[in-house]
C-alpha positions in Angstrom: 0.0 0.0 0.0 1.4 3.3 -1.1 -0.3 6.7 -0.5 -0.9 9.1 -3.4 -2.9 11.9 -2.0 -3.5 13.5 1.5 -6.3 16.0 2.1 -6.8 17.8 5.4 -10.0 19.7 6.2 -10.1 21.9 9.3 -7.2 20.0 10.9 -5.4 22.0 13.6 -4.0 25.1 11.9 -4.8 23.9 8.4 -8.3 24.9 7.3 -7.7 23.2 3.9 -4.8 21.5 2.3 -4.3 18.8 -0.3 -1.1 17.4 -1.7 0.2 14.6 -3.9 2.7 12.3 -2.3 5.8 10.8 -4.0 5.7 7.1 -4.5 9.2 6.7 -2.9 9.9 10.0 -1.2 8.0 13.1 0.0 10.1 15.9 1.4 8.5 18.5 3.6 10.4 21.7 4.5 9.5 24.9 6.2 10.1 27.2 9.2 9.2 26.0 12.7 5.5 26.3 13.3 4.7 26.0 9.6 2.9 22.7 10.2 5.2 20.0 8.9 4.6 17.7 11.8 0.9 18.4 11.6 0.9 16.8 8.1 2.8 13.7 9.4 0.3 13.5 12.3 -2.6 13.7 9.8 -1.2 10.8 7.8 -0.8 8.8 11.0 -4.4 9.4 12.0 -5.6 8.4 8.6 -3.5 5.2 8.6 -4.6 4.6 12.2 -7.9 3.3 10.9 -6.1 0.4 9.3 -4.4 -0.6 12.5 -7.7 -0.2 14.5 -9.4 -2.6 12.1 -6.7 -5.3 12.2 -6.6 -8.0 15.0 -4.7 -7.4 18.2 -3.4 -3.8 17.4 -4.8 -0.3 17.7 -4.0 2.8 15.8 -3.9 6.5 16.7 -6.9 8.6 16.2 -8.0 12.3 16.8 -7.3 13.8 20.2 -10.3 14.7 22.3 -9.3 18.3 22.0 -7.1 20.4 19.8 -7.4 18.7 16.3 -10.4 20.7 15.1 -9.4 24.0 13.4 -10.2 27.1 15.5 -10.7 30.6 14.0 -11.8 33.7 16.0 -12.2 31.6 19.1 -14.8 29.4 17.3 -14.3 25.7 16.4 -15.1 24.5 12.9 -18.0 22.0 12.7 -15.6 19.1 11.9 -12.2 18.0 10.9 -11.5 15.4 8.3 -8.4 13.5 6.9 -8.7 11.8 3.6 -6.1 9.4 2.2 -6.0 7.8 -1.3 -3.6 5.1 -2.4 -1.8 4.7 -5.7 -4.3 1.9 -6.5 -7.2 4.2 -6.1 -8.5 3.1 -2.7 -9.7 6.1 -0.7 -11.1 6.6 2.8 -11.5 9.4 5.4 -11.6 9.8 9.2 -13.9 12.4 10.7 -14.2 14.1 14.1 -17.3 16.3 14.8 -17.3 19.4 17.0 -20.4 17.9 18.7 -23.3 15.5 18.0 -26.0 18.0 17.3 -28.2 17.9 14.2 -27.2 21.4 13.2 -23.5 20.5 13.2 -24.2 17.3 11.2 -25.9 19.5 8.6 -22.8 21.6 8.2 -20.5 18.7 7.4 -20.1 17.8 3.6 -20.6 14.2 2.7 -17.4 12.0 2.9 -16.1 8.6 1.9 -16.1 6.8 5.2 -14.1 3.7 5.7 -16.3 1.0 4.1 -14.0 0.6 1.1 -10.9 0.4 3.3 -12.4 -2.3 5.5 -13.5 -4.4 2.5 -9.9 -4.1 1.1 -8.4 -5.3 4.4 -10.9 -8.2 4.6 -9.9 -9.3 1.1 -6.1 -8.9 1.3 -5.3 -9.5 5.0 -8.0 -10.6 7.4 -9.6 -13.3 5.3 -6.4 -15.0 4.2 -5.0 -14.8 7.8 -8.2 -16.5 9.2 -8.0 -19.2 6.5 -4.3 -19.8 7.1 -3.4 -18.7 3.6 -0.4 -16.6 2.6 -0.7 -12.8 2.7 1.6 -9.8 2.8 1.0 -7.4 5.8 1.8 -3.8 4.9 4.0 -2.0 7.4 3.5 1.5 8.8 5.8 3.4 11.1 6.1 7.0 12.4 9.3 8.3 14.0 9.1 11.6 15.8 11.9 13.7 17.2 11.9 11.8 20.5 13.3 8.8 18.8 16.8 9.8 19.9 15.8 8.7 23.5 16.2 4.9 23.2 14.0 2.9 25.6 16.6 0.3 26.5 15.3 -2.5 28.9 17.4 -3.1 32.0 16.1 -6.7 32.6 14.3 -9.5 30.9 11.4 -9.4 33.2 8.1 -9.3 31.4 9.6 -10.1 28.0 7.0 -12.0 25.8 8.2 -15.3 24.6 6.8 -15.2 21.1 5.5 -12.7 18.5 2.6 -12.7 16.1 2.7 -11.1 12.7 0.3 -8.3 13.7 2.7 -7.4 16.6 4.8 -5.7 13.9 2.2 -2.9 13.9 2.0 -2.4 17.7 2.5 1.3 18.5 3.8 1.7 15.0 2.1 5.1 14.5 3.0 6.6 17.8 5.7 9.1 17.2 7.6 8.6 20.3 10.4 6.1 20.6 9.7 2.4 20.7 13.0 0.6 20.5 12.2 -1.7 23.4 9.9 -3.9 21.4 12.5 -4.3 18.7 15.1 -5.2 21.4 12.7 -7.9 22.8 12.1 -9.3 19.3 15.8 -9.4 18.5 16.5 -11.2 21.9 13.8 -13.9 21.2 14.9 -14.5 17.7 18.5 -14.9 18.7 17.4 -17.5 21.3 15.5 -19.3 18.5 18.5 -19.1 16.2 20.8 -20.5 19.0 18.4 -23.5 19.4 18.5 -24.1 15.6 22.3 -24.0 15.6 22.4 -26.4 18.5 20.0 -28.8 16.8 21.9 -28.7 13.5 25.3 -28.6 15.3 26.4 -25.7 13.0 26.9 -22.0 13.6 26.2 -21.4 9.9 22.5 -21.9 10.5 20.8 -18.4 10.8 17.3 -17.1 10.8 16.4 -15.1 7.7 14.5 -12.6 9.7 17.5 -11.8 11.9 19.8 -11.7 8.9 17.5 -9.1 7.4 17.9 -6.8 10.4 21.7 -7.4 10.4 21.9 -6.4 6.8 20.0 -3.2 7.4 22.3 -2.3 10.2 25.5 -2.9 8.3 24.1 -1.3 5.1 23.6 2.0 6.9 26.5 1.6 9.2 29.4 0.0 7.4 31.7 0.5 10.5 29.4 -1.6 12.7 29.3 -5.3 12.7 28.0 -8.4 14.6 25.0 -6.8 16.3 23.7 -9.1 19.1 22.1 -9.1 22.6 24.4 -9.6 25.6 23.4 -10.6 29.1 24.8 -9.5 32.5 24.4 -6.7 31.9 21.6 -6.9 29.3 22.6 -4.8 26.3 22.4 -4.5 22.5 26.1 -4.7 21.4 27.8 -3.9 18.2 31.5 -4.1 17.2 33.1 -0.8 16.0 36.8 -0.6 15.2 37.5 -3.9 17.1 35.7 -2.7 20.2 32.4 -4.2 21.6 30.0 -1.3 22.5 26.6 -1.0 24.0 24.6 1.1 21.5 23.9 3.4 24.5 27.6 4.3 24.3 27.3 5.5 20.7 26.9 9.2 19.8 23.4 10.7 19.5 23.6 10.6 15.7 24.4 6.8 15.8 21.6 6.1 18.4 19.0 8.2 16.5 19.5 6.5 13.2 20.4 3.0 14.5 17.3 2.8 16.7 15.1 3.7 13.7 16.8 1.2 11.4 16.6 -1.7 13.9 13.0 -0.8 14.8 11.9 -0.6 11.1 13.7 -3.7 9.9 12.5 -5.8 12.8 8.9 -4.7 12.1 9.3 -5.8 8.5 10.8 -9.1 9.5 8.1 -9.7 12.0 5.3 -8.7 9.6 6.5 -10.8 6.6 8.9 -13.5 7.7 7.9 -15.6 4.7 9.4 -13.1 2.1 12.8 -13.9 0.6 13.8 -10.3 1.7 11.6 -8.9 4.5 13.3 -5.5 3.9 11.4 -5.4 0.6 8.1 -5.3 2.5 5.7 -2.7 1.3 5.7 0.1 3.8 4.8 3.7 4.6 7.3 5.4 6.9 7.2 8.9 8.3 10.2 10.5 9.9 10.1 14.0 11.5 13.5 15.8 11.1 15.2 13.1 9.2 18.5 15.0 9.8 18.1 14.9 13.6 21.6 14.7 15.3 23.3 13.7 12.1 26.6 15.2 11.0 26.4 17.0 7.6 28.2 14.2 5.9 25.6 11.8 7.1 22.8 14.2 6.1 24.0 13.9 2.6 23.6 10.2 2.4 20.9 9.3 4.9 17.9 9.5 2.5 19.6 7.6 -0.2 20.8 4.9 2.2 17.3 4.5 3.6 15.7 4.2 0.1 18.3 1.7 -1.0 18.0 -0.4 2.2 14.2 -0.5 2.1 13.5 -0.6 -1.6 9.7 -0.9 -1.4 9.1 1.8 1.3 7.5 5.1 0.8 9.2 7.7 3.0 7.6 10.9 4.1 10.1 13.1 5.9 10.5 16.6 7.2 13.9 18.4 7.3 15.5 21.8 7.9 18.8 20.7 6.2 20.1 22.1 2.9 22.3 19.1 2.8 19.2 16.9 2.4 18.0 19.1 -0.5 21.3 19.1 -2.4 21.8 15.3 -1.9 18.3 14.6 -3.2 19.1 16.7 -6.3 22.1 14.4 -6.8 19.9 11.4 -6.8 17.4 13.0 -9.2 20.3 14.0 -11.5 21.6 10.5 -11.3 18.4 9.1 -12.9 18.9 11.5 -15.8 22.2 10.0 -16.8 21.2 6.4 -16.1 22.4 4.2 -19.0 25.2 6.6 -19.9 28.9 5.7 -19.3 29.8 6.9 -15.9 33.5 6.8 -15.0 33.1 7.9 -11.3 32.5 5.3 -8.6 31.0 8.0 -6.4 28.3 8.7 -9.1 27.7 5.1 -9.9 27.0 4.4 -6.2 24.2 7.0 -6.1 20.7 5.6 -6.1 18.8 6.9 -9.2 15.5 8.6 -8.3 13.0 9.5 -10.9 11.2 12.8 -10.5 7.9 10.8 -10.8 8.8 9.0 -7.6 9.5 12.2 -5.6 7.5 15.1 -4.2 8.9 18.0 -2.3 7.0 20.9 -0.6 7.8 24.1 1.2 5.2 24.3 3.9 3.7 27.6 5.1 1.0 28.0 7.7 -1.6 28.4 5.0 -0.3 26.3 2.0 2.2 23.8 0.6 4.3 25.0 -2.4 5.8 22.4 -4.6 9.6 22.6 -4.8 9.9 20.3 -7.8 10.9 22.2 -11.1 9.1 20.0 -13.7 11.2 21.5 -16.6 14.5 20.2 -15.2 13.2 17.4 -12.9 15.1 18.7 -9.9 14.3 20.7 -6.7 14.0 24.3 -7.3 15.7 26.0 -4.4 14.4 29.5 -5.2 11.8 29.1 -2.5 14.4 28.2 0.1 15.5 31.8 0.6 16.2 31.3 4.3 19.0 29.0 3.3 20.7 31.8 1.5 20.4 34.5 4.2 23.8 33.6 5.6 25.5 33.8 2.2 23.7 37.1 1.5 25.0 38.6 4.7 28.5 37.3 4.0 28.4 38.8 0.5 27.3 42.2 1.8 30.1 42.3 4.4 32.7 41.2 1.8 31.5 44.0 -0.5 31.8 46.5 2.3 35.3 45.3 3.0 36.3 45.5 -0.7 34.8 49.0 -1.1 36.7 50.2 2.0 40.0 48.7 0.6 39.4 50.4 -2.8 38.8 53.8 -1.2 
């Protein structure tokens, strides 16, 4: 399931907004307070209907207060979030100001969720109930609190097994949730150790665990042999010959590593039957994808995520000009695909077609597309706040030159 359109009506500070989403990547930029996180929250609420309908999990919904648009100290009659997939499936979620007949008469007709539920019955719930094969779509939302890893200090209360639908537990809550991935990794390692003992070979591995290990080492080439250690309980990795608890790593490592472990473990839990669980179809939202990352990492993080999770639709916010310029490199790479390329650095770039990407500059009242259709790249003319520092520098340089000339 990939999303194609998002529409908000009277949602928080957005009286009306509609945008087309990129099949692989949607980039949201804008000043603090412009509403970037509001858009991610809106998508999470829309997707929350899916989780609520599936067995054993629940999704987020509207808050009791604060989600209905207010103007001149007066609440709108309703708020509505509408999502449409690239396959044409559409549904909406509605919250009324109150249950009066007068308010009901002020609400335009909507789509409801009947089509969505029928789709989930046909593709997930009925095959699951019949013991037939099905692919479970994965959804995840990572907010700015993801840097605070929830590392368990003991094994007390650890579940002994995991069901496929557990992959979606708390998946749309924006706060950190690394603990569930830690527990899953611990249980799967125990299962793998039993298999190795049974076959009397350390070469026997679990494909689900291998998928998570691949994801870690794909994004962190300097880390290896991720595993759970006991006494004390910790998630350990090897870096430059030293064994480290991931809590000892820098904020940048922890922020991105926690996300990668959580997402890859959810994919492996949701679809363990796939040859490559990392290729599960997914929608993933990341608020401030550049959070705590060095500029060098900012230049490669989006490309690395897209390459590691090849069938995931990422919807991310950022303040980083490095993300913008790196994305333009990926877009430009697609334009020379098939040509002779002598540079290893260029060949290693993931090609991204402009048709797969959407980018917007978010303001309190609107969303302006940053894609320049004539060149298939991001148009940075709207990103004037990135150029203010350079403008001031140029002005001061001109003053200095004029002074010297006089």
